[in-house]
C-alpha positions in Angstrom: 85.4 6.9 152.2 86.2 10.6 151.5 89.2 12.0 153.2 89.0 15.5 154.8 91.9 17.8 156.0 91.2 20.5 158.4 88.2 22.1 156.7 85.9 19.3 155.5 84.2 19.4 152.0 80.5 19.3 151.7 79.0 15.9 151.7 75.9 14.8 149.8 73.2 12.9 151.2 73.9 9.2 150.7 70.7 7.1 150.4 71.5 4.2 152.2 70.4 1.0 151.3 72.2 -0.9 154.0 72.6 -0.6 157.9 75.6 0.7 159.2 77.1 -1.7 161.6 79.8 -1.3 164.5 81.9 1.6 164.8 84.6 1.3 161.8 84.1 3.3 158.5 83.4 0.5 156.0 81.4 0.4 152.9 79.2 -2.3 154.2 78.4 -0.7 157.2 76.2 2.0 155.8 72.8 2.2 157.5 69.9 3.4 155.6 69.1 7.2 155.8 72.5 7.9 157.8 75.2 10.0 156.0 78.5 8.2 155.1 81.6 8.4 157.3 84.4 11.1 156.5 87.8 11.3 157.7 88.8 14.7 159.3 92.8 15.4 160.0 93.5 18.5 162.0 95.6 20.0 165.0 95.0 21.5 168.2 93.0 25.0 167.7 91.3 24.0 164.3 87.7 24.3 164.0 86.5 21.6 161.2 83.2 21.2 160.0 80.9 18.4 159.1 78.2 19.1 156.5 75.4 16.6 156.2 71.5 16.4 155.0 69.1 14.4 157.3 65.8 13.1 156.3 64.5 13.5 160.0 65.4 14.5 163.5 69.0 13.4 164.5 71.4 13.4 167.5 75.1 13.5 167.3 77.7 13.0 169.8 81.4 13.1 170.5 83.2 10.1 172.3 86.3 12.4 173.1 86.2 15.8 175.5 89.0 17.4 173.4 86.3 17.2 170.5 83.1 19.2 171.0 80.5 20.9 169.0 80.4 24.5 168.9 76.9 26.1 169.7 75.9 29.7 170.6 75.6 28.6 174.1 79.0 27.2 174.3 80.9 24.0 173.5 78.8 20.6 174.0 79.7 17.0 173.7 76.1 16.3 172.2 74.0 17.9 169.8 70.5 17.7 168.3 68.6 18.9 165.3 65.8 18.3 163.0 65.6 17.1 159.2 67.2 19.4 156.6 71.0 20.3 155.7 73.2 21.3 158.4 77.0 22.2 158.9 78.4 21.5 162.1 81.5 23.2 163.7 83.8 21.0 166.0 86.2 22.9 168.6 89.6 20.8 168.9 91.4 21.5 172.0 94.9 20.4 173.6 93.1 18.3 176.3 95.1 15.2 176.9 97.1 15.3 173.9 99.8 12.9 173.7 103.2 12.6 171.8 101.2 10.3 169.0 97.8 11.3 166.8 94.6 10.7 169.0 91.3 9.9 167.5 87.6 10.6 168.2 84.3 9.4 166.5 81.4 11.5 165.6 78.2 9.3 165.9 74.7 10.0 164.6 71.4 8.5 166.0 68.4 8.7 163.4 65.3 6.8 163.2 66.2 4.0 165.9 69.7 3.6 164.4 73.2 4.9 164.6 76.4 5.2 162.9 79.8 6.8 163.0 79.4 9.8 160.5 83.0 11.1 161.0 86.1 10.0 162.6 88.7 12.9 163.6 92.3 12.4 163.9 94.1 15.0 166.3 97.7 15.6 165.6 100.3 14.7 167.8 101.4 17.3 170.8 103.4 20.3 169.2 104.9 23.0 171.0 103.2 26.6 170.3 103.3 30.0 171.5 100.6 32.7 171.0 101.1 36.1 171.2 98.2 38.9 171.9 97.9 42.4 173.2 96.2 43.8 176.1 92.7 42.9 174.8 93.7 39.2 173.8 93.8 40.1 170.2 96.2 38.2 168.3 99.4 40.5 167.2 101.6 40.1 164.2 104.7 41.6 166.3 105.5 43.0 169.9 105.4 46.4 169.9 107.9 48.5 171.8 106.5 52.0 173.4 108.8 55.0 173.9 108.5 56.4 177.2 105.6 54.3 178.1 105.5 50.7 178.4 103.3 48.4 175.8 102.0 45.3 177.1 101.9 41.9 175.4 100.5 38.6 176.5 101.8 35.2 175.7 100.4 31.6 175.9 102.3 28.4 175.2 102.3 25.0 176.1 105.8 24.6 177.4 108.0 26.5 179.7 109.8 29.2 177.9 112.2 32.2 178.0 113.4 35.0 176.0 117.0 34.1 175.1 117.7 37.0 172.8 116.5 40.4 171.9 117.7 43.7 170.3 119.9 45.8 172.5 117.5 48.7 172.2 114.5 46.7 173.7 113.7 46.8 177.5 111.6 44.3 179.1 109.4 45.0 182.0 107.1 43.2 184.6 104.6 44.3 187.1 106.0 44.3 190.8 104.6 42.0 193.3 101.9 44.9 194.5 101.0 45.1 190.7 101.0 48.8 191.0 104.0 49.7 189.0 106.0 48.1 186.3 109.9 47.3 186.7 112.4 46.7 184.2 113.6 43.0 183.9 116.6 41.5 181.9 114.4 38.5 180.7 110.9 37.1 180.7 109.9 33.3 181.4 106.6 31.7 181.1 105.3 28.4 182.0 102.6 26.1 180.3 99.0 26.7 180.8 99.7 30.2 182.3 99.2 33.7 180.6 102.2 35.8 180.6 101.7 39.6 180.7 105.0 41.5 180.0 105.9 44.7 178.8 108.3 46.3 176.2 109.8 49.7 175.4 112.5 51.4 173.4 115.9 52.0 175.1 116.4 55.9 173.8 119.5 57.0 172.7 118.7 60.1 170.9 118.8 58.6 167.5 116.8 55.4 167.1 113.4 56.9 168.5 113.3 59.2 165.8 112.1 56.9 163.4 109.7 53.8 163.3 110.9 50.1 163.2 108.9 47.9 161.2 108.5 43.9 161.0 110.6 44.2 157.5 113.4 45.7 159.5 114.3 42.1 160.9 114.5 42.8 164.5 113.3 39.7 166.4 113.1 38.4 170.0 114.0 34.9 170.1 112.2 32.4 172.5 113.5 28.9 173.8 112.1 25.9 175.4 114.1 24.4 178.6 116.7 22.1 176.5 116.7 24.7 173.5 115.2 22.1 170.9 112.5 24.3 170.2 113.3 28.2 169.5 110.9 30.8 167.8 112.0 34.2 166.4 109.1 36.8 167.0 109.1 40.1 165.3 109.4 43.4 167.5 108.5 46.8 166.2 108.4 50.3 167.3 106.0 53.0 166.0 108.5 55.6 166.7 108.6 58.5 169.4 105.1 60.2 168.6 104.5 63.3 167.0 104.0 65.1 170.3 107.2 63.7 171.9 110.6 65.7 171.9 113.9 65.6 173.6 117.1 67.4 173.2 120.8 67.5 174.4 122.5 71.2 174.5 126.3 72.3 175.2 125.7 71.7 179.1 123.0 70.0 180.9 121.2 73.5 181.8 119.0 75.5 179.3 118.5 78.6 181.5 121.0 81.3 182.9 123.1 81.7 179.8 124.9 85.1 179.0 125.8 86.4 175.7 128.4 89.0 175.0 127.1 92.5 173.4 128.9 91.3 169.9 127.5 87.7 170.0 130.8 86.0 170.1 131.0 84.7 173.4 128.5 82.3 175.3 128.9 81.6 178.8 126.9 79.8 181.5 127.9 79.4 185.4 126.5 76.4 187.0 124.3 77.3 189.9 125.4 74.5 192.0 129.1 74.2 191.3 130.0 77.7 190.3 131.6 76.0 187.2 131.7 78.5 184.1 131.2 76.8 180.6 132.1 79.2 177.7 131.7 78.7 174.1 132.4 80.7 171.0 130.3 82.3 168.0 127.2 79.6 168.4 125.9 77.1 170.3 124.8 73.5 168.7 121.8 71.5 170.1 120.8 68.0 169.0 117.0 67.7 168.7 115.1 64.3 168.8 111.8 64.2 167.1 110.0 61.8 165.1 111.2 62.0 161.6 113.2 65.3 162.5 109.8 67.1 162.4 110.0 70.2 164.8 109.3 74.0 164.9 111.8 76.3 166.3 110.1 79.4 168.2 112.4 82.2 169.2 111.2 85.0 171.9 112.4 88.4 172.8 111.7 89.0 176.4 111.0 92.8 176.9 111.5 94.5 180.1 110.1 98.1 180.3 110.1 99.8 183.7 110.3 96.5 185.2 107.6 94.9 183.6 108.3 92.1 181.3 106.3 90.9 178.0 107.4 88.6 175.3 107.6 88.9 171.3 107.7 85.8 169.2 109.5 85.0 166.2 108.5 82.0 164.3 110.6 80.0 162.0 109.9 82.1 158.9 110.5 85.5 160.8 113.6 87.6 160.9 115.2 88.0 164.2 118.2 88.8 166.0 118.2 85.3 167.2 119.4 83.2 164.3 119.1 79.6 163.9 120.5 77.3 161.3 119.7 73.6 160.2 121.8 71.0 158.2 120.0 70.4 155.1 120.9 66.7 155.4 120.1 66.2 159.1 117.6 68.5 160.9 118.5 67.0 163.9 121.3 69.5 164.7 120.3 73.0 165.5 122.8 75.9 165.5 121.8 79.3 167.4 123.8 82.5 167.0 122.9 86.0 168.1 123.3 89.4 166.3 125.5 92.2 168.0 123.6 94.9 170.0 124.8 97.9 172.2 122.2 97.4 174.8 121.0 94.7 177.3 118.4 92.2 175.8 116.9 88.8 176.6 115.9 86.1 174.6 114.5 82.4 174.6 114.6 79.5 172.1 111.9 76.6 172.3 111.5 73.6 169.9 108.2 72.2 169.8 107.2 68.6 168.4 104.8 69.0 165.3 101.8 67.9 167.3 102.3 70.4 170.1 102.9 72.9 167.5 99.5 72.4 165.6 97.9 72.7 168.9 99.0 76.1 170.1 100.0 77.9 166.6 96.6 79.8 166.3 97.7 81.9 169.4 101.3 81.3 170.5 101.5 83.8 173.4 98.0 83.0 174.7 98.5 79.3 174.4 102.3 79.2 175.9 102.1 81.8 178.5 100.1 82.0 181.6 99.6 85.2 184.0 101.4 85.2 187.4 100.0 88.0 189.7 101.9 86.6 192.7 103.9 89.8 192.8 101.2 91.8 192.6 101.7 92.8 189.2 100.3 90.6 186.2 103.1 89.0 184.4 103.6 86.6 181.3 105.0 83.2 182.7 105.7 79.9 180.7 103.1 77.4 181.5 104.8 74.7 183.3 104.2 71.8 180.6 105.6 73.7 178.0 108.9 74.4 180.0 110.2 71.2 178.9 110.7 72.6 175.5 113.0 75.5 176.3 116.6 74.8 174.9 118.2 78.2 175.5 117.1 81.0 177.8 119.8 84.0 177.8 120.7 87.6 178.6 122.8 89.5 176.1 124.9 92.0 177.9 128.4 93.2 178.6 130.4 90.5 180.0 133.5 92.3 180.7 134.7 92.4 184.4 132.7 95.2 186.1 134.0 96.8 189.5 131.4 96.1 192.0 131.1 99.7 192.5 130.5 100.7 189.0 127.1 101.6 187.7 123.9 101.2 189.7 121.7 98.5 190.3 117.9 99.3 190.1 114.9 97.0 189.9 111.1 97.3 190.0 110.0 96.9 193.8 107.2 94.4 193.1 108.5 92.5 190.2 112.2 92.6 191.2 113.0 92.8 187.4 115.8 95.2 186.7 115.4 98.9 185.2 118.9 99.7 183.3 120.6 102.6 184.6 122.4 104.7 181.7 124.9 107.4 181.8 123.8 110.7 182.4 126.1 113.7 181.4 124.3 117.1 181.5 127.2 119.2 182.8 124.8 121.9 184.5 122.8 119.3 186.5 126.2 117.6 187.5 127.8 121.0 188.7 124.1 121.8 190.6 124.4 118.7 192.5 128.2 118.8 192.7 128.9 115.2 191.3 131.2 113.8 188.8 129.4 110.4 188.3 125.4 110.4 187.2 123.0 108.0 186.0 119.5 108.1 184.6 116.4 105.7 184.9 112.8 105.7 184.4 110.4 105.7 187.2 107.8 102.9 187.1 104.2 103.1 186.1 101.1 103.2 188.6 99.4 100.0 189.3 96.0 100.0 190.5 95.6 99.2 194.4 99.4 99.0 194.3 102.3 101.4 195.2 104.9 100.1 193.1 108.6 102.2 193.3 111.9 101.3 192.4 114.9 100.1 194.6 118.3 101.7 194.0 121.8 100.2 195.2 124.0 103.1 194.1 127.2 100.5 194.2 129.3 103.1 196.2 132.2 102.1 198.2 131.5 102.7 202.2 127.7 103.2 201.4 126.7 100.5 203.7 124.1 99.7 206.4 126.9 100.1 209.4 127.7 103.6 207.9 124.1 104.5 207.5 123.4 103.8 211.0 126.2 106.0 212.1 125.2 108.7 210.0 127.7 108.5 207.2 126.0 106.9 204.2 123.3 109.0 203.4 121.2 110.3 200.6 119.0 113.4 199.5 116.0 113.1 197.4 115.0 116.4 195.4 111.7 116.8 193.6 110.8 120.4 192.0 113.8 121.9 194.0 112.4 120.6 197.4 114.3 118.0 199.6 111.9 115.2 200.2 111.6 113.7 203.6 112.1 110.2 204.5 108.5 108.7 204.9 106.3 105.8 203.7 104.8 108.0 201.0 108.1 109.3 199.5 111.4 107.1 200.2 113.2 105.2 202.7 116.6 103.5 203.2 117.1 100.0 204.1 118.5 96.7 202.8 117.2 95.2 199.6 116.4 91.6 198.5 120.4 91.1 198.3 120.8 92.5 201.8 122.4 95.4 200.4 121.9 98.9 201.8 119.6 100.5 199.1 117.1 103.5 198.8 113.4 102.7 197.9 111.9 105.5 196.1 107.9 105.4 196.2 105.8 107.6 194.0 104.0 110.5 195.7 100.2 110.5 196.0 100.1 111.7 192.5 102.6 110.6 189.7 105.8 112.3 189.4 105.5 114.8 186.6 109.0 115.8 186.8 112.5 114.5 187.3 113.5 113.2 190.8 117.2 113.8 191.6 118.8 111.6 194.2 122.2 112.4 195.5 124.1 109.6 197.4 126.7 110.6 200.0 129.3 109.3 202.3 130.7 111.3 205.0 128.8 114.5 203.6 130.6 114.2 200.1 128.2 113.7 197.3 129.5 110.5 195.3 127.0 109.5 192.7 123.5 111.0 191.2 120.7 109.4 189.7 118.0 111.2 187.6 114.6 109.4 187.8 112.4 110.5 184.8 108.7 110.5 185.0 106.5 107.5 184.7 105.2 106.9 181.1 101.6 107.8 181.9 
């Protein structure tokens, strides 16, 4: 008798000269034309084979339901065939498994005779766990997701629980409605039922930057009820993905920063609490991206006559917005600003490499969309890309300014500020009998719109109450003619901040010469604004 372990060896046709008697594998029991008996030792889940050659039609049967023949149509208890060489595959299941080995006989009938051609010894019951992915394909490790959960499945023949895991792993299970995945402290399963569970990483701004492989040695430990059986299963992480990025900055907000004209003072006022945060010389940002692979983009927001546009400076471009990275650790990004004499606006974005590759061919066109809600087409950062802005700011004079100093002027449609600069032509000051004067440009015309400028002269006493009583007034001069309040020229009312302001509209044809506006209280000229003609 030959002895086979798991995968059977080929059996040559035995030309029998004696009849196989009984159900035991003895040399004296051989029946003519029926192959000799082989012994197969296997475990649950194995698929051993029985090779044989028969001289005529035959039939095989198994006397144990846990041992069946595999056919294209499925698993069967009996199988038939014709003369020739054959290899039959068995399916060994865990049905009726016991704490000691169990046996099955494979019997052949041929030419009116029958005999056992194989005995199958199935090993005693053993605890097992099988891990698969969402498609029920076996996996070599439990993979953790980044933001999204990654599903894994477990089949076992005993009650189990995950008793230990790395602190950076979080488990999840579907809620009772099966609609959402909720975190859970542990996972447990019962024999015979497939467990569907989920895993993801707990980000800390550091670990998600790099992949974690099985060779790194992190495992999840599973155990049975009494702790007599434990299994360590590898856990891995592919990294956060090259289309993902997160960052931390000096504060929780990236907008509404202010920078002094000399570039040395940075401050931000919390819009909710009014708390002011201040920093000197530069700002540090900690960037979390896969393998520190990200791209820095710097934008200057130009405002011309109340209309905005953007200019982009890539990493290798020179700009007044500077950035520096530590060669040994690109996760830290330091931003500094060059000094200037005039107000300017800027923005810094950091893009994960996959997003950068997606938009790099046309940076402005791909990152910005047109917002015409004001009546003017203005470039606006697309919502999906706003998450990559780390620093948005205005660089201007941060010194305390008296509430009555200067003038506040903005485009009537876009509400973007139009800076007023000092005007010092002495002959003009004498002509209008003022000591303080400013100048600003008038807005350009827009098809089917009637844009203008809104002027708050910031004069003490120039208020709505005094205007109603006739003590806060203004004179508007064009080509030495005094204009009248009308919808086509100007009117006085409250602006968006509910402060008394003068609204200057362009006449039916564009201004071609300067407009002179004298602001008065109680009949005395206080300030002069010289409005220069549109650019076209």
